[in-house]
Wavefront OBJ file of the C-alpha trace (Angstrom):
o trace
v 20.807 -21.380 43.777
v 17.411 -23.063 44.350
v 14.109 -22.528 42.798
v 10.797 -23.776 44.349
v 7.773 -24.415 42.226
v 4.300 -24.997 43.706
v 1.621 -26.963 42.100
v -1.361 -27.893 44.018
v -0.251 -29.715 47.093
v 3.132 -30.889 45.560
v 6.540 -29.227 45.784
v 9.655 -30.059 43.835
v 12.925 -28.304 44.304
v 15.713 -28.565 41.650
v 19.115 -27.034 41.525
v 20.430 -24.913 38.695
v 23.799 -24.498 37.217
v 25.114 -21.079 36.470
v 26.794 -20.097 33.242
v 29.706 -17.537 32.729
v 27.169 -14.634 32.957
v 25.845 -15.978 36.107
v 22.198 -16.991 34.754
v 20.333 -20.088 34.466
v 21.005 -21.959 31.270
v 19.395 -25.356 30.055
v 20.885 -25.923 26.607
v 21.852 -29.654 26.694
v 19.856 -32.896 26.708
v 22.013 -34.115 29.748
v 20.964 -31.234 31.726
v 17.276 -31.768 30.939
v 17.696 -35.527 31.755
v 19.209 -34.602 35.237
v 16.415 -32.222 35.782
v 13.824 -34.840 34.971
v 15.449 -37.473 37.279
v 15.350 -35.039 40.079
v 11.813 -34.193 39.438
v 10.813 -37.799 39.370
v 12.441 -38.665 42.577
v 11.173 -35.583 44.424
v 7.786 -35.772 43.091
v 7.498 -39.267 44.393
v 8.719 -38.173 47.812
v 5.827 -35.397 47.767
v 3.209 -37.892 46.601
v 3.032 -36.188 43.085
v 2.255 -38.330 40.034
v 3.135 -37.678 36.446
v -0.466 -38.880 35.642
v -1.596 -35.449 37.154
v 0.099 -33.687 34.260
v -0.872 -33.632 30.398
v 2.113 -34.976 28.613
v 3.069 -31.565 27.300
v 2.614 -29.661 30.546
v 5.706 -29.006 32.480
v 3.693 -28.121 35.737
v -0.062 -28.086 35.730
v -1.372 -25.237 33.560
v 2.031 -24.247 31.991
v 3.040 -25.765 28.458
v 6.430 -25.777 26.890
v 6.869 -25.998 23.095
v 8.812 -29.040 22.046
v 12.253 -28.193 20.821
v 11.877 -29.919 17.377
v 9.132 -27.445 16.410
v 11.956 -24.970 16.075
v 14.224 -27.222 13.900
v 15.350 -25.805 10.564
v 14.044 -22.247 10.812
v 15.255 -19.960 8.054
v 17.853 -17.596 8.862
v 17.818 -18.208 12.508
v 21.109 -19.913 13.643
v 20.882 -18.402 17.156
v 21.781 -20.452 20.362
v 18.851 -20.638 22.844
v 19.482 -19.306 26.332
v 17.048 -19.794 29.288
v 16.283 -18.157 32.714
v 14.013 -19.541 35.222
v 11.832 -16.612 36.463
v 9.192 -17.691 39.073
v 7.155 -20.346 37.640
v 8.371 -19.843 34.008
v 11.464 -20.610 31.999
v 12.123 -17.559 29.830
v 13.927 -17.977 26.542
v 16.209 -15.080 25.294
v 18.797 -14.578 22.681
v 22.304 -13.316 23.708
v 24.507 -12.501 20.586
v 27.666 -10.348 20.115
v 30.593 -9.468 22.286
v 29.801 -10.204 26.036
v 31.351 -7.007 27.247
v 29.777 -4.694 24.829
v 26.936 -2.166 25.812
v 23.748 -4.080 25.129
v 20.693 -3.664 23.003
v 17.394 -4.849 24.460
v 15.054 -5.918 21.816
v 11.526 -6.866 22.921
v 9.172 -8.307 20.363
v 5.245 -7.658 20.134
v 2.500 -10.267 19.726
v 1.982 -12.742 18.244
v 5.546 -12.758 17.354
v 8.769 -13.852 19.112
v 12.461 -13.219 19.029
v 12.583 -14.615 15.557
v 11.305 -11.296 14.522
v 14.744 -9.754 14.916
v 16.607 -12.214 12.716
v 17.213 -9.546 9.988
v 18.587 -6.964 12.497
v 20.747 -8.944 14.763
v 23.501 -9.562 12.384
v 23.944 -5.738 11.570
v 23.740 -4.773 15.178
v 26.507 -7.395 16.154
v 28.605 -6.434 13.259
v 28.696 -2.887 14.633
v 30.105 -4.212 17.982
v 26.995 -4.353 20.025
v 25.554 -7.216 22.288
v 21.952 -8.067 21.549
v 19.460 -9.389 24.073
v 16.238 -10.593 22.635
v 13.929 -12.343 25.023
v 10.664 -14.067 24.410
v 7.489 -12.832 26.514
v 5.671 -15.290 28.451
v 3.302 -17.302 26.392
v 5.442 -16.552 23.141
v 8.344 -18.141 21.259
v 10.352 -20.638 23.320
v 9.321 -19.223 26.774
v 6.787 -21.044 28.798
v 3.044 -20.808 27.949
v 0.192 -20.593 30.614
v -2.739 -22.480 29.518
v -5.173 -20.219 31.013
v -5.895 -16.832 29.840
v -6.533 -15.662 33.246
v -2.686 -16.198 34.078
v -1.643 -13.593 31.719
v -1.547 -9.889 32.769
v 0.339 -6.833 31.584
v 1.976 -6.643 34.961
v 3.270 -10.158 34.624
v 5.241 -9.357 31.452
v 6.727 -6.230 32.796
v 7.767 -8.051 36.155
v 9.500 -10.976 34.083
v 11.252 -8.634 31.947
v 12.444 -6.241 34.917
v 13.894 -9.333 36.605
v 15.584 -10.656 33.387
v 17.127 -7.141 32.920
v 18.219 -7.021 36.591
v 19.884 -10.519 36.615
v 21.479 -9.918 33.325
v 22.836 -6.752 35.061
v 22.278 -4.641 31.778
v 24.082 -1.264 31.897
v 24.388 1.583 29.528
v 21.810 -0.357 27.385
v 19.668 0.695 24.383
v 16.000 -0.328 24.360
v 14.105 -1.034 21.278
v 10.493 -2.016 21.396
v 7.568 -2.346 18.759
v 3.990 -3.508 19.469
v 3.742 -5.033 22.975
v 7.496 -4.752 23.050
v 7.190 -1.006 23.580
v 4.294 -1.503 26.154
v 6.291 -3.818 28.252
v 9.851 -2.585 27.636
v 8.949 1.155 28.159
v 7.653 0.073 31.663
v 11.116 -1.728 32.127
v 12.836 1.517 31.334
v 10.674 3.432 33.676
v 11.424 0.876 36.560
v 15.143 0.777 35.826
v 16.096 4.203 34.088
v 19.569 4.232 35.184
v 20.365 0.997 33.280
v 19.359 2.650 29.857
v 21.243 5.124 27.950
v 18.687 5.674 25.078
v 15.281 4.457 23.931
v 14.096 3.730 20.412
v 10.453 2.956 19.586
v 8.522 2.027 16.628
v 4.763 1.329 16.059
v 3.994 1.058 19.703
v 2.635 2.966 22.727
v 2.271 3.400 26.484
v -1.598 3.719 26.682
v -2.207 5.953 29.800
v -4.861 7.779 31.657
v -5.487 9.634 35.036
v -8.614 10.645 36.799
v -11.919 9.112 35.874
v -10.440 7.714 32.577
v -7.917 5.931 34.399
v -10.422 4.196 36.388
v -13.018 3.364 33.938
v -11.011 3.389 30.686
v -10.260 -0.245 30.552
v -13.939 -1.285 31.287
v -15.144 0.938 28.414
v -12.571 -0.674 26.282
v -13.801 -4.187 27.181
v -17.397 -2.874 26.578
v -16.458 -1.803 23.027
v -14.645 -5.224 22.439
v -18.026 -7.009 23.245
v -19.957 -4.416 21.131
v -17.694 -4.997 18.150
v -18.419 -8.779 18.446
v -16.748 -11.702 16.446
v -15.408 -10.858 12.820
v -13.898 -13.028 10.282
v -10.490 -13.009 8.841
v -11.778 -11.646 5.540
v -13.342 -8.656 7.445
v -10.125 -8.128 9.515
v -8.049 -8.048 6.324
v -10.495 -5.650 4.486
v -10.040 -3.207 7.538
v -7.239 -3.866 9.849
v -7.398 -1.495 12.656
v -6.500 -1.955 16.299
v -10.090 -2.366 17.697
v -10.957 -4.905 15.030
v -7.638 -6.662 15.699
v -8.603 -7.064 19.476
v -12.099 -8.060 18.765
v -11.076 -10.651 16.241
v -8.291 -12.094 18.528
v -10.406 -12.142 21.575
v -13.378 -13.891 19.855
v -11.857 -16.310 17.499
v -11.906 -19.817 18.631
v -8.353 -20.747 17.377
v -6.123 -17.881 16.113
v -4.748 -18.775 12.630
v -1.322 -17.453 13.200
v 0.087 -18.664 9.864
v -2.508 -17.069 7.751
v -2.447 -13.907 10.006
v 1.337 -13.293 9.748
v 1.280 -14.130 5.992
v -0.419 -10.776 5.216
v 0.837 -8.837 8.186
v 4.377 -9.393 7.296
v 7.319 -11.655 6.284
v 5.705 -14.180 3.649
v 5.095 -17.931 4.033
v 8.579 -18.929 5.493
v 8.169 -16.266 8.184
v 4.584 -17.145 9.061
v 5.584 -20.725 9.479
v 8.222 -19.650 11.901
v 5.611 -17.650 13.762
v 3.307 -20.675 13.844
v 6.120 -22.932 15.270
v 5.782 -21.989 18.980
v 2.026 -23.010 18.901
v 1.483 -26.667 18.241
v -2.392 -26.218 18.859
v -4.654 -23.806 20.309
v -3.945 -24.715 23.964
v -0.502 -22.857 23.447
v -2.198 -19.561 22.129
v -3.848 -18.312 25.333
v -1.194 -15.529 25.433
v -1.719 -14.600 21.808
v -5.282 -14.484 21.991
v -5.667 -12.303 25.259
v -2.750 -10.051 25.195
v -4.395 -7.505 22.647
v -7.259 -7.437 25.214
v -4.916 -6.303 27.906
v -3.409 -3.413 26.053
v -5.299 -0.626 28.249
v -5.368 -2.798 31.288
v -2.952 -0.466 33.352
v -3.712 2.893 32.396
v -3.145 4.562 35.700
v 0.135 2.621 36.281
v 1.374 3.836 32.726
v 0.637 7.254 33.543
v 3.046 7.043 36.486
v 5.461 5.656 34.071
v 5.083 8.527 31.738
v 6.574 10.836 34.367
v 9.904 9.102 33.850
v 9.794 9.947 30.224
v 8.483 13.378 30.683
v 11.726 14.166 32.491
v 13.969 12.198 30.308
v 17.239 13.972 29.316
v 18.778 11.226 27.373
v 18.458 10.285 23.453
v 14.860 9.118 22.547
v 14.216 8.109 19.028
v 10.603 7.746 17.488
v 10.627 5.679 14.271
v 7.232 4.728 13.307
v 6.460 3.375 9.821
v 4.039 5.182 7.337
v 1.918 2.197 6.582
v 0.756 0.770 9.929
v -3.097 0.912 10.291
v -2.870 -0.267 13.969
v -0.735 2.438 15.430
v -0.915 5.290 12.951
v -0.630 8.523 14.806
v 0.717 6.935 17.755
v 4.260 8.691 17.609
v 2.635 11.994 18.443
v 2.189 10.948 22.147
v 5.931 10.425 22.384
v 6.748 13.647 20.521
v 4.488 15.596 22.882
v 5.552 14.051 26.180
v 9.247 13.234 25.767
v 11.478 16.324 25.769
v 13.787 16.496 22.724
v 12.527 13.263 21.090
v 13.957 12.674 17.644
v 11.092 11.783 15.071
v 11.870 9.858 11.716
v 9.593 7.926 9.546
v 10.166 4.601 7.803
v 8.325 4.850 4.558
v 7.083 1.735 2.887
v 6.871 -0.578 5.860
v 3.833 -1.828 7.824
v 3.081 -2.715 11.439
v 5.911 -5.340 11.739
v 8.869 -2.932 10.826
v 11.358 -5.654 11.636
v 9.940 -7.701 8.760
v 9.507 -5.000 6.269
v 12.496 -2.942 7.026
v 14.744 -4.825 9.524
v 18.164 -4.043 7.889
v 17.035 -0.351 7.351
v 16.026 -0.087 11.131
v 19.170 -1.794 12.264
v 21.419 0.522 10.495
v 19.291 3.558 11.665
v 19.701 2.271 15.314
v 23.527 1.904 14.811
v 23.904 5.477 13.613
v 21.590 6.689 16.576
v 23.750 4.769 19.148
v 26.875 6.258 17.633
v 25.433 9.669 18.100
v 25.042 10.229 14.316
v 22.135 12.324 12.875
v 19.360 9.881 11.658
v 16.776 10.746 9.008
v 13.711 9.065 7.439
v 14.231 6.142 5.028
v 12.277 4.568 2.235
v 12.204 0.745 2.189
v 12.698 -0.580 -1.405
v 9.637 -2.899 -1.994
v 9.808 -5.922 -4.158
v 7.958 -5.518 -7.367
v 6.765 -7.751 -10.071
v 9.403 -8.743 -12.795
v 7.588 -6.957 -15.519
v 7.370 -3.603 -13.598
v 10.733 -3.048 -11.935
v 11.303 0.531 -10.279
v 13.173 1.858 -13.099
v 12.500 4.942 -15.148
v 11.771 4.614 -18.829
v 13.049 6.642 -21.792
v 10.022 9.199 -21.597
v 8.782 8.734 -18.003
v 10.533 9.004 -14.619
v 9.339 7.038 -11.660
v 9.452 7.502 -7.781
v 8.689 4.475 -5.813
v 7.668 3.882 -2.068
v 4.130 4.792 -2.367
v 0.792 2.886 -2.231
v -1.869 3.865 -4.849
v -1.303 7.459 -5.110
v -4.632 8.142 -6.904
v -5.053 11.968 -6.681
v -2.466 14.612 -6.244
v -2.668 18.391 -5.398
v 0.089 21.052 -5.326
v 0.745 22.780 -2.150
v 0.384 26.618 -1.823
v 4.289 27.045 -1.983
v 4.423 24.685 -5.002
v 7.201 22.638 -3.165
v 5.094 19.591 -2.217
v 2.540 17.146 -3.550
v -0.201 15.969 -1.177
v -1.477 12.648 -2.167
v -4.337 10.223 -1.511
v -3.619 6.316 -1.115
v -6.597 4.835 -2.938
v -7.963 1.755 -1.174
v -11.466 0.796 -2.595
v -13.252 -0.964 -5.369
v -14.075 -3.730 -4.506
v -12.096 -4.091 -1.268
v -11.651 -1.250 1.101
v -8.892 -0.956 3.694
v -7.291 1.764 5.756
v -4.654 3.559 3.578
v -3.025 7.034 3.987
v -2.408 10.614 3.066
v 1.006 11.231 1.769
v 3.320 14.149 1.093
v 6.125 14.256 -1.802
v 9.029 16.859 -1.643
v 9.549 18.070 -5.160
v 13.136 19.240 -4.556
v 14.175 16.176 -2.633
v 11.874 14.005 -4.990
v 11.114 11.766 -1.971
v 8.260 10.769 0.347
v 8.206 12.991 3.560
v 6.449 12.725 6.817
v 3.110 14.006 6.719
v 1.675 14.571 10.337
v -1.946 14.652 10.883
v -3.822 15.746 14.098
v -7.346 15.856 15.127
v -8.933 19.246 16.125
v -12.334 20.812 16.408
v -15.106 19.979 14.015
v -15.534 23.599 12.816
v -16.023 23.049 8.871
v -18.141 20.027 8.712
v -21.546 18.814 9.790
v -21.539 18.733 13.654
v -23.286 15.333 13.623
v -20.198 13.758 12.005
v -17.595 12.845 14.486
v -14.164 11.116 14.288
v -11.851 9.637 16.965
v -9.135 8.047 15.163
v -6.767 8.971 12.129
v -7.614 5.935 10.121
v -8.794 6.920 6.602
v -9.518 5.220 3.339
v -8.958 8.311 1.049
v -9.834 8.630 -2.594
v -10.283 11.927 -4.312
v -9.031 15.329 -2.950
v -9.532 19.070 -3.601
v -7.418 21.902 -2.080
v -8.302 25.507 -1.965
v -7.801 28.861 -0.261
v -10.922 29.819 1.593
v -12.376 33.401 1.903
v -10.847 33.683 5.327
v -7.353 32.728 3.993
v -7.075 29.415 5.419
v -6.168 26.322 3.216
v -8.717 23.757 3.188
v -8.258 20.186 2.004
v -11.229 17.820 1.463
v -10.943 14.022 0.739
v -13.529 11.501 -0.242
v -13.051 8.637 2.444
v -14.400 5.141 2.520
v -13.824 4.115 6.127
v -15.247 3.511 8.652
v -18.091 4.817 6.549
v -18.699 7.101 3.455
v -17.572 10.639 4.272
v -16.013 13.810 3.187
v -13.268 14.734 5.566
v -12.090 18.209 5.962
v -8.679 19.373 7.025
v -6.599 22.563 7.247
v -3.303 22.432 5.523
v -0.836 24.161 7.890
v 2.633 25.432 6.859
v 5.392 24.638 9.539
v 9.051 25.510 9.439
v 10.094 22.991 6.788
v 6.920 21.460 5.520
v 3.254 21.083 5.664
v 0.867 19.176 8.207
v -2.776 18.637 8.440
v -5.289 19.490 11.216
v -8.652 17.492 10.896
v -11.411 20.218 10.978
v -14.609 18.128 10.445
v -16.369 15.772 8.325
v -19.698 15.231 6.447
v -21.331 11.918 5.925
v -21.902 11.077 2.412
v -25.362 11.531 0.787
v -27.757 8.670 1.485
v -26.469 5.295 -0.163
v -23.931 7.137 -2.118
v -20.465 5.898 -2.898
v -18.454 9.083 -3.490
v -15.321 9.293 -5.872
v -14.090 12.983 -5.943
v -14.778 16.173 -4.457
v -14.136 19.949 -5.361
v -14.363 22.680 -2.762
v -15.947 26.244 -3.076
v -14.051 29.112 -1.404
v -16.791 29.351 1.212
v -15.964 25.786 2.235
v -18.961 23.956 0.734
v -18.472 21.389 -1.905
v -19.588 19.355 -4.822
v -18.826 15.546 -4.945
v -19.413 12.763 -7.462
v -21.317 9.528 -6.656
v -19.759 6.804 -8.518
v -22.707 4.534 -7.795
v -25.152 3.600 -5.140
v -23.831 1.509 -2.282
v -26.459 -1.169 -2.748
v -25.615 -1.861 -6.336
v -24.207 -5.227 -6.744
v -20.684 -5.184 -8.064
v -21.493 -7.436 -11.105
v -24.088 -4.979 -12.112
v -21.587 -2.235 -11.791
v -19.238 -4.031 -14.130
v -22.053 -4.597 -16.563
v -22.719 -0.750 -16.512
v -19.101 -0.321 -17.726
v -20.126 -2.113 -21.126
v -23.496 -0.600 -21.444
v -22.494 2.927 -20.137
v -25.784 3.034 -18.261
v -26.110 5.757 -15.694
v -24.879 4.779 -12.223
v -24.384 8.156 -10.217
v -24.747 11.851 -10.043
v -23.328 14.947 -8.729
v -24.164 16.268 -5.134
v -23.945 19.835 -3.572
v -23.396 20.229 0.171
v -23.901 23.415 1.858
v -23.102 23.994 5.522
v -26.316 24.357 7.431
v -28.461 23.142 4.427
v -26.991 19.645 3.771
v -27.113 17.912 0.393
v -29.008 18.575 -2.848
v -28.823 16.837 -6.099
v -27.235 18.764 -8.976
v -29.973 18.512 -11.578
v -28.961 16.683 -15.063
v -25.686 15.617 -13.768
v -26.444 11.766 -13.849
v -24.004 9.807 -15.913
v -22.094 6.461 -16.237
v -19.646 6.353 -13.286
v -19.087 9.920 -12.358
v -15.387 10.422 -11.437
v -13.067 13.466 -11.280
v -14.597 16.851 -10.614
v -13.325 20.429 -10.351
v -14.880 23.877 -10.416
v -14.020 26.779 -12.816
v -12.111 29.636 -11.132
v -15.279 31.817 -11.050
v -17.251 28.861 -9.581
v -19.887 29.120 -12.199
v -19.035 25.805 -13.965
v -18.227 22.318 -13.129
v -15.921 20.066 -15.194
v -16.999 16.523 -14.655
v -15.477 13.255 -15.807
v -17.740 10.073 -16.479
v -15.447 7.128 -16.404
v -17.353 4.443 -18.107
v -18.312 6.680 -20.993
v -14.955 8.493 -21.199
v -16.834 11.794 -21.109
v -15.523 15.053 -19.884
v -18.298 17.730 -19.353
v -18.322 21.411 -18.912
v -21.496 21.819 -16.869
v -23.214 25.188 -16.484
v -24.447 25.611 -12.766
v -26.955 28.358 -13.605
v -28.735 26.475 -16.322
v -27.868 22.853 -15.149
v -26.786 22.045 -18.849
v -23.783 20.613 -20.348
v -22.234 23.290 -22.623
v -19.149 21.217 -23.954
v -17.985 17.647 -23.958
v -14.822 15.786 -24.726
v -14.902 12.008 -25.148
v -11.939 9.714 -25.072
v -10.770 6.511 -23.147
v -11.954 6.199 -19.496
v -11.874 9.694 -17.975
v -10.572 9.415 -14.420
v -9.431 12.507 -12.454
v -9.021 16.075 -13.707
v -7.552 19.261 -12.526
v -8.062 22.969 -13.202
v -4.823 24.443 -13.562
v -4.839 28.191 -14.459
v -7.965 27.669 -16.615
v -6.494 24.552 -18.503
v -8.299 21.401 -17.657
v -5.981 18.330 -17.287
v -7.493 14.837 -17.735
v -6.043 11.440 -17.174
v -7.774 8.799 -19.170
v -7.197 4.988 -19.418
v -6.862 3.559 -22.774
v -8.410 0.250 -21.950
v -11.620 -1.784 -21.687
v -13.183 -2.663 -18.387
v -12.178 -6.417 -18.942
v -8.438 -5.350 -18.984
v -8.581 -4.561 -15.282
v -7.897 -8.332 -14.905
v -4.485 -7.662 -16.152
v -3.637 -5.805 -12.771
v -4.358 -8.350 -9.940
v -3.815 -6.958 -6.355
v -0.444 -8.628 -6.119
v 1.099 -6.810 -9.031
v 3.250 -4.008 -7.757
v 2.424 -1.586 -10.663
v -0.385 -1.664 -13.217
v 1.087 -0.873 -16.686
v -2.135 -0.238 -18.540
v -1.808 2.408 -21.194
v -3.074 5.959 -20.655
v -3.387 9.322 -22.197
v -3.012 12.767 -20.439
v -5.114 15.489 -22.102
v -4.602 19.287 -21.782
v -8.050 20.644 -22.650
v -9.099 24.264 -22.936
v -11.190 25.322 -20.082
v -13.395 27.562 -22.667
v -14.678 24.761 -24.836
v -12.709 21.580 -24.038
v -10.866 21.599 -27.262
v -7.727 19.383 -27.157
v -4.615 21.538 -26.661
v -2.132 18.824 -26.263
v -2.306 14.985 -25.618
v 0.494 12.644 -24.173
v -0.027 8.910 -24.687
v 2.061 6.309 -22.903
v 2.311 2.536 -23.117
v 5.231 2.085 -20.646
v 7.155 -0.712 -18.919
v 7.657 1.696 -15.968
v 4.336 3.178 -15.247
v 0.631 2.715 -15.964
v -2.968 3.415 -15.248
v -2.514 7.200 -14.577
v -5.417 8.807 -12.654
v -4.406 12.325 -12.387
v -1.968 14.877 -13.950
v -0.291 18.093 -12.386
v 1.758 20.309 -14.432
v 4.510 22.079 -12.644
v 7.730 23.875 -13.813
v 7.925 22.060 -17.235
v 7.059 18.682 -15.818
v 3.543 16.708 -15.468
v 3.203 14.692 -12.329
v 1.009 11.607 -12.450
v -0.699 9.337 -9.810
v -2.221 5.853 -10.269
v -4.989 3.779 -8.896
v -2.751 0.534 -8.816
v 0.940 1.017 -8.108
v 3.860 1.560 -5.801
v 5.151 4.650 -7.425
v 4.153 8.006 -8.922
v 5.736 9.402 -12.160
v 6.566 12.553 -14.009
v 7.370 13.458 -17.642
v 9.063 16.294 -19.236
v 6.753 18.468 -21.523
v 9.821 19.690 -23.550
v 10.580 15.916 -24.350
v 7.084 15.374 -25.759
l 1 2 3 4 5 6 7 8 9 10 11 12 13 14 15 16 17 18 19 20 21 22 23 24 25 26 27 28 29 30 31 32 33 34 35 36 37 38 39 40 41 42 43 44 45 46 47 48 49 50 51 52 53 54 55 56 57 58 59 60 61 62 63 64 65 66 67 68 69 70 71 72 73 74 75 76 77 78 79 80 81 82 83 84 85 86 87 88 89 90 91 92 93 94 95 96 97 98 99 100 101 102 103 104 105 106 107 108 109 110 111 112 113 114 115 116 117 118 119 120 121 122 123 124 125 126 127 128 129 130 131 132 133 134 135 136 137 138 139 140 141 142 143 144 145 146 147 148 149 150 151 152 153 154 155 156 157 158 159 160 161 162 163 164 165 166 167 168 169 170 171 172 173 174 175 176 177 178 179 180 181 182 183 184 185 186 187 188 189 190 191 192 193 194 195 196 197 198 199 200 201 202 203 204 205 206 207 208 209 210 211 212 213 214 215 216 217 218 219 220 221 222 223 224 225 226 227 228 229 230 231 232 233 234 235 236 237 238 239 240 241 242 243 244 245 246 247 248 249 250 251 252 253 254 255 256 257 258 259 260 261 262 263 264 265 266 267 268 269 270 271 272 273 274 275 276 277 278 279 280 281 282 283 284 285 286 287 288 289 290 291 292 293 294 295 296 297 298 299 300 301 302 303 304 305 306 307 308 309 310 311 312 313 314 315 316 317 318 319 320 321 322 323 324 325 326 327 328 329 330 331 332 333 334 335 336 337 338 339 340 341 342 343 344 345 346 347 348 349 350 351 352 353 354 355 356 357 358 359 360 361 362 363 364 365 366 367 368 369 370 371 372 373 374 375 376 377 378 379 380 381 382 383 384 385 386 387 388 389 390 391 392 393 394 395 396 397 398 399 400 401 402 403 404 405 406 407 408 409 410 411 412 413 414 415 416 417 418 419 420 421 422 423 424 425 426 427 428 429 430 431 432 433 434 435 436 437 438 439 440 441 442 443 444 445 446 447 448 449 450 451 452 453 454 455 456 457 458 459 460 461 462 463 464 465 466 467 468 469 470 471 472 473 474 475 476 477 478 479 480 481 482 483 484 485 486 487 488 489 490 491 492 493 494 495 496 497 498 499 500 501 502 503 504 505 506 507 508 509 510 511 512 513 514 515 516 517 518 519 520 521 522 523 524 525 526 527 528 529 530 531 532 533 534 535 536 537 538 539 540 541 542 543 544 545 546 547 548 549 550 551 552 553 554 555 556 557 558 559 560 561 562 563 564 565 566 567 568 569 570 571 572 573 574 575 576 577 578 579 580 581 582 583 584 585 586 587 588 589 590 591 592 593 594 595 596 597 598 599 600 601 602 603 604 605 606 607 608 609 610 611 612 613 614 615 616 617 618 619 620 621 622 623 624 625 626 627 628 629 630 631 632 633 634 635 636 637 638 639 640 641 642 643 644 645 646 647 648 649 650 651 652 653 654 655 656 657 658 659 660 661 662 663 664 665 666 667 668 669 670 671 672 673 674 675 676 677 678 679 680 681 682 683 684 685 686 687 688 689 690 691 692 693 694 695 696 697 698 699 700 701 702 703 704 705 706 707 708 709
């Protein structure tokens, strides 16, 4: 066949050779040499000079990454295949049996088909043919220099043509990130070619009516309003809007650094940098996030295909992706019969964090077998392997499960993922099945603000939770409150709702924190009001806070919030780093921990006085269980926190769990641990002969048997 490319006033025509699959393949130097000779001759006939091109431009405005940039990539032995589509040479992988039903894998940005290297061997070993193209501007595909040459529609059109020319039939589609945005449109355009769909950490942003017309303009205004942010700010709070703002405004996208912290480590980060010798090649990587909501009305039409979908559809999001968290709900709401599973312990780039697990799940789904949620085994430090000790059992796959509460049916633990001091980032709420002894899906949905302050609003499910409180209100509803550190300091209110097999959360409102206060923990009253501990003032320098850890100077206090009246200070409640807090059953007393001084206080609300004290270690959270006060204390000094750097999987600092009398705080029992399996416990929940433990720094929770102690 012949392909004509126009550039300015010159035209050259070249002839392509077809391989056994009837597609354009350029994979040898001889073919490239023949192409170059034809180009030279025909360009001279047309009056076109090579001087009009930059040395690395194939035609004006289109770059092609040199082949040697891809030499010696780790775990990537795959042969390149190329197809000329319009002005662009598109790269794709084609692995496995030629006559097998294909799997179309489409990557997101700023990655390329290298992203699937951990999955391809498992998929092909199961007898599948795997097609993994590189989007325009990424990997080994051609790269327009100008951002204006990129569009959502361009990527869709190219992938539709590739699908048609490869004549994919009975195919399975998998997409993540931009791979889903593009690939779902391909499926909608060619639904008869696809037998099933699998999506992870992606979406199909859509709107109709006035929102469809103005939504993208409002989005662009929001990006402009957000302005430029630094890499440090992005790492501290990685959300989709901030990612868009960062990639749009940064002068030269630092892909190696970006991919180092988003997935894969240094070797993978170098491979993701390989397609981009310099910033001229990165136009696509920088502009594509900005284009996500650019086709809202077109996508709304595509949704009609999936709303009538009668073939298998698997939704397999991860539980640790701050960018697409909650995005699975759109698929579950709009695709009839969609299957939902969760990949626990993986982040945004699920292919990096859980490639083998995802590939095995896909094989099972294609085979018509039942699929279920999985937990990814995280690498841990050599001095803290994920193994239970002689006196303590551990359960891994978590992230800083700092505070715990038992659900009303006593079958699950609700957990907060701690993510503050000194760096704050988006984390999660978690649910642990006590019978299965495994982390399970914990669905959260936004609802009306009926329990909080009407002035407090929320339009996302991004949280940075800390302490929690769970009660049954006077009206019978179960109310959960958390202290939250992002995007600002708030108390977030949820209704805990029982479903057929588990529990879910419905957001019911929020309350901004008291002025200049950094909250730690919260305890609810049955009327829906609350008390909260202020650890310290937000404007207190961190070094001064650490100094107070030695001097035990007062840093904060307890606040009382009542709906309609707002905040008031609890008199005489100031202390050195107020921490855990709980109400007595009759709501006449507060039990308050002060971490720096190690004090647990029984505080009379009527007289504003401390009636009893217990002092030991560094007192963290406390829980009131049937009148007994369970306190987790850290047996360490402030300086010893340096023994638990961020990269350590599990902090192993020693701790003691105290069971105190709710009457006078006398010690009824104490359980001390200095373990190679678990440390830095922050909370203790007794239940059926076991005590369950959380930690402020670790990839696990733990339990110990009371009879054994």
